[in-house]
N, C-alpha and C positions, 0 to 999 in steps of 0.2 A: 165690574169687569176689568177695569184698568189695573186693579190691585192683584188680580189672580195670577199672572205670570211670575211675580216675585215670590209668592209662597211656594209655587211649584219648583222654582229654581232652588229655594232653600231646602226642599225635600230631596232634590236630586243631588245637590252639592256633596253631601257626605259619601254617597256611592261613587260619584265620579272621582273624588279625591282618593278613595281606596283603589279604584281602578288605575289611576295615574301612578300611585305608589307601587302597585303590583307590577305595572309595566316597567317602571324605573328599576325595580329589583331584578326583573327578568333580563333587562338590557345589561345591568351591572354583572349579573351572573354569566351571561354570554361572553362579555368582554373578558372577565376573569378566567373563565374556562379556556378560552382561546389563548390567552396569554400564558396560562399554566401549561397547556399542551405544547406551545411553541418553546417554552423553557425546557420542558422535558425532552423534546426532540433535539434541542440544541445540546443538552447535557448528554444524551445518548450518542450524538455525533462526536462530541469531544471524547467520550469514553471509547468509542470505536477507533478513533484516531490514536489515542494513547495505546490501545491494544495492538494496533498495527505497528506502531513504533517499537513497542516491546518485542513483538514477533520479529521484526527486522533486526533489532539489536541481538536477539537470541540467535538468529541465523548467522549474522555477520560476526558477532562477538565483539570483543574489545578491538577497536581499530588499530591500536598500537601493538597488539599481540600478533606475532608472526603466524600466519595461517593461510592455507589454500582453502578458500570457501567453496570453490567449484572448479572442476576441470573435466570436460566431456566433449564428445563429438556427436554430430548428427548428420547423416546416418552413420551407424557403426560398421556397416558393410556397404562397399561401393564396387562398381565395376572398375577394372584397371583404367586409369586415366580419368576417373570420375572425381567429382568434387565433394568435399565434406566441410562442414562448418565446425571449427574448433573454438570452444569458449572456455574462459577461465575467469576466476575472481580471486584476489588475494588481499590480505590486510597486513599491515606492519612490515611490508617488504620494501627494501631499498633496491634490490636487484631481482630481476626475473630472467630466467633463461629457458629456452625450449630446445629440446634435442629430439629429432633433428631440427635445425634452425630454418623452418619453412616460412617464418614471418617475423617481423620486428615485434617484440613483446616488451611490455613495461608494466610497472605496478598499476593495477586498476581494480576497482571493486567488481567490474564486469566488462569484459572485452571479448569480442568474437571476430574471427577472420575465416576466410575460405582458403582451402588448401587442396591442390590436386594430388591424388593418391595413385601412384603407379603400381605399387605392390603393397602387401600387408606390411604395415609399419607400426612400431611401438613409439609412442610420443611420451616424453618425460618433461614435466614442468618442475623446475627447481627455483626456489625463492630463498633469498638471504636478507638478513636484517642489518648487514654491515658490521656486526659484532661477532661474527664467526658462527652464528646459528643459521641452519638451513633446514628446509623441508622440501620433500619431493613427492610427486604423485605421477602415476603412469596409467596409460590405457593403450589399447591397440585398435587400429582401424584395419579391418580385413578387406581383402579384395576377393571378389567372386566372379567367375566368368559366366 
């Protein structure tokens, strides 16, 4: 009777070894798949950031190129004496002027300011590169009673 547990252990040992190997393989697979998923997510995030940067560059263009990237007002129709927000963005500009001169303007990728509109007014933004090249854009804010 004393010798009986040892033969039983010898019979069970190959099966338990196989079970341990299977468990170890499962754990290794789980770790690898999580690592792989994390790497894929990281690569997707990097690709998305690159795409955003390309989109921004496409919108803005070459920062040294003289260009008005945006010039608009919100709202486009106000009551007399009402306020509108005027926004603009430029690249490559050394000088920026606004006609009529309702606010101090300067070269900026994005700048907004509020202006009181007493009557229908046409606004013209003119930029220059300091080498004789200029570009202008205009819009009108209308007043309605």
